[in-house]
VEXSEZA-529574 format. One record per residue (C-alpha): residue in one letter; x, y, z. Coordinates in steps of 0.02 Angstrom, whole numbers, plus 50000, padded with zeros to 5 digits. Layout:
<setors>
AXYZ...
</setors>
This chain:
<setors>
M547285571652482K548625568352612A549965569752478D549225586352418V549215593352594L551015587952624K551545595352457W550735611952500A551445611652677S553205609252609R553045625652513A552135635752646N552905646852776P553385635952928L552475647853044T550895645852940V551005626852950K551285627553137A549815639253161L548655628153060S549195612753157L548615621253316V546885625353249P545625611453290S544575616053138Y546005611553020R545615593153041T543795596452992Y544365606252841R545585592652788E544325578452805T542955588052713Y544115593152573A544725575152554L542925569052541L542515581752406Q544015576752300Q543185559752284S541325563452295Q541295576552157W541565562152035W540275550352110S538765544752009R537045552052043E536575536052132E538095537252246L537755555552284M535935552052324A536415537652438Y537615549352530Q536245562352551I534995549752618R536255542852744T536735560252805L534925566152809S534425551052913R535795555053038L535255573353042L533415569353069N533775556853208H534885569753292A533585583653274Y532195572553343E533225567453495N534125583653535V533255598853457P531635603853548Y530885612853398Y531035597653286R530435585553419R528875596353429V528685596653238F528805577753226Q527575574953367E526305587353298R526285577353135N526325560153216L527985556653132V529645548953180P531265550753082G531065533253012D529545539052914I530705549052801Q531565536052693T531845545852532L532225563752485D530445565652423D529815561052597L530535577552661T528895585452606L528115577352760L528995590852861P528465609252856F529485623552786L530625633352901T530535652252875K531595666552939E530145671853050I530025654453127V531895654353161Q531785671353246A530335665653355N531065648653402L532955651053404P533235644553583D532295628553538L533305626353377K534905623953478A535445605853498R535435600953681N536865588453665Y538165601953627P539015612753759E538675631353755S540475634053698A540065625453533F538845638953477E539405653853372Y538015666753353V537855673653176R536695686353096T536215687652913S536455704152825G534595706352798S534755707952609T533065699152592G532275712252704I532245700752856P533865699852959M533995683753058G535085676653196F535605658253206Y537105647653256Y538635640053175E539615626353260K541135635553325G542745629953241T541815617953126S540535626753016R541795638952944A543035624752915H541715615252816E541335630952716W543155634152673A543365616152612F541885618152494M542465635252435K544225629052403T543495614552303Q542495626852198W543985638052166D545045622952120R544035622651960V544855638651900G546575634151967Y546605642552138R548005636852254F548385641452435T549975650152381D549115661552254R548975680052285C547195686352289V546445703852295V544855704052399L543505717052358R542095713152478G541265722952617Y542815727452715I543215744552787V545105746352787G546155761652825S545535779652820P545565794752703K546775803352822E548065789352803E547695787052617I547965768352638F546415757952602W547065740152607K547975727452713K548755710452690T548115694752774L548345675752762C550225677552779G550275691052647R549375680952513W547735690752518L547595709552495L545985715752577M545455732052497S544145743652570S542525744452472H541985760252562H543365771652497M543305767852310T543075785052230E543665793952073E545045801752178T545675785652259M545505773452114P547235777152040A548015772052207Y546985755952210I547525751352035D549345755352069R549325744552226I548505729952135R549815730551997K551205730252125F550375715852219R550245705552058P548725694952108R548245679052018F546415680852069I545195694552116Q543835689452236G542375700752276Y540585706152277P540065709352096S539495727052139T541205731152213A542225723352073V541155732951948I541725749652022L543525745051985A543105737851814R542075752751759Y543455764851809M544735754751710L543655754751554D543205773151569H545055777651581K545655764651455I546725755551584K547405738751528P546955722651623F548105716251760P549245703751671N549335690851811V547465689251849K546795672451792A544995673851854V543785685051948L542865675552087C541135682952117G539925678252255S538785683952398E537755694652278S536805691052118L537945692251967Y536935700951831P537345697551646W537875715651618Q539085714251765R539845698251697N540105706451527L540875722051603L542055712251717T542595700851575E542985715751464A543935725451597F544975711151669G545145700651511C544885684151601R543595671551660V542255677751780F541795663451899S540215664652002W539525654952149Y537895655552245G537645652752431N536975660852588S537555665252763E536415651752834Q537495638852743T535995629252678V536455629252493L538055631152394A538275630352206G539565636452084E540105636351904C541365623751837E542805624051714E541675621651564S539985629251606S539155644651682R537765634051757Y537775632751946H538295615352008I537405611952174F538475603152305P537395588352361E538635584952502Y538245602352571G536355602052571I534745595852493V533965608452375E532145609552320L531335622152204I529525625952249G528175635252154R526755646352211D525775631452278G527225626052388R527495610552284P529065606152183V529195614652014E529335602851866G530175603051698P531705611751624G531705630451640A530485630251785M530735644651907G530485642452094E531015647552267V532545638652336V532145628052489A533675619952566T534165607952705N535925609852775L536865593352799T538365599852896N537695610353041F537045599453184V537095612653322C535685622553241P534865612053104L533955621352966I532805608952880R531755613952727Y532295632052750R531475644652634T532895655452570M531815668452480D532985666152330V532315662252157A533185650652035V532875641351873A533125622551865S534105613351732E533945595051686N535525594951581R537105585451622C538725595251621S540175590251509C541365592551657G540885575051715R540145579551885A538435572151917Y537905586852024P536145594152001L536185610551905L535355627551913E535205635951744K535295652851831V534965661551996E533725675651974G534135682952145R533115687252298L531235688652295Q531565706652347E532465709352180F530855709452080I529865724852026V527965724152049T526905730351905R525185738451922S524335721851885G525385713052017H526585704051899L528425702951946I529875708451837S531625702551882V532985715851882T534235702851820P533985704551631I533855723551630N535235731051521Y536165743951624E537545746051495S536535755551366G536975773351318A535665779751439F536825775451585E538415783051512N538365799051615I537785790751775R539055787451912Q537915776852021F536085771952026Q534835762352131M533015757752103Y531745760052241Q529935754052251E528645756452386E527075758052277V526395745252153G526795750451974E527895765052027L529805764252018I531005777552078M532735777851998K533975786452113V535425793552012V537135800352058R537595810951908K539275813251823P539755831451782T539295828051600Y537495823051641T536125833151553E534235833651542E534365823251384D535115809151490T533565809551600R532435807851448Q533485793551378L533555784551545T531675785751572K531325780151393E532545765451406L531845758951571Q530055761651515W530415751351359Q531205737151460L529915736951601G528335739951498D526815750851516E526325744251688V527775752751777N528005771551790V529825777151806H530315792651907V532115799251911H532725806952074F534465814352094V535495810652250D537275814552306E537725796752356I536985779352375P537525770452534R537995752152546T537275740052672M538135737552840G538955722152764G539695732452623K538505725752489F537635736252360R535785733552323Y535215738652150L533405737752204I532675742752371Q530985733952372K529805739452509L528305729452447P527995712152522I528335698552392S528085679752404I528385665352284G526495665152255D526665681552162L527755674052025
</setors>
């Protein structure tokens, strides 16, 4: 690792190297990255031993320094020593977003100075926004080390140029400049809020001139660019090696569209703002490889117990192993995933997720109370050809509203086709209603939600 860092430093701008040397978090990044270069090739037994050691340290710390967890242990007549294996974690209760909101002051570790706490809020994409704490100068350094390790799998280097299409607001219509460079000119941040039919030619021209090796973004934002390129028969950018997608569910239709438009590998990862779970694809597989050094992941069913067997679907419950200022132990993410018992040919012994179905709030409720995931719905059929943008909305059981922003070529026949197509895919227990709107806003974080679900949903409904 030291040799790699020195090699990179010799090529980097001297001012960049000097700046990094002054950042205390750089040491955390370097040490975490060095660990991951070794641990990603450990055996399952070695990885489990690492998790148990780190979990023991976390539980001892939480018991001694975090009032909420001291209370939890005492209420159950437990001490940290009672949890000897990963299975013993079930002795502790789940932590929910509501519990965090109600007990945040008592979730702060008392042995850290106030200056160590960085207050963070989730985007509320699950329907419940939540505040919590990172360790200032450390949590983000850990995260970057893990993300860099993931992107290494598709050849990402510090010196590579990268276009970023996430939730940023850059520039203004008056200036007609919707991007800016960062990271010493290596990243081009492009505004996701100004991508229109009128501005897309300027975006594409700027990307071609920038000559990026990677495109990083929310799937919903990258799809806007990809769809425009396909509609106007624009050739892929020749230098782009991979599209890096995260922070939103990547639906199969999005993966297919991005692959066709950019002519390269689409690489996806799964994580959350709470930094309790992180998983990503590898060089050889589209399955999500869970980082065991990052956190302990459980999948639970409707009875709150672990799901069993290949292909079993459950809610992701995760325990962060890197954040000691505000520990989140057995945290219910409200995300749904499918387990895999396969081993990957890449050689890593990481546990795998076959797929991530998305948030619990990304399911449609039928009249009989069954849930239908929006993930497998085919949005690339002919019924969507004359639709510029769409969003599903549900606030009544068995009733689904499809909000549509029409293209000029849209006709009544498109409405009939759209209703018929969705009715066929969703079944007889969901009524589909098409409503026309002028625009569909993004969230404050710049994300796009394909389903606004107003009904309360829990894992017990699956």
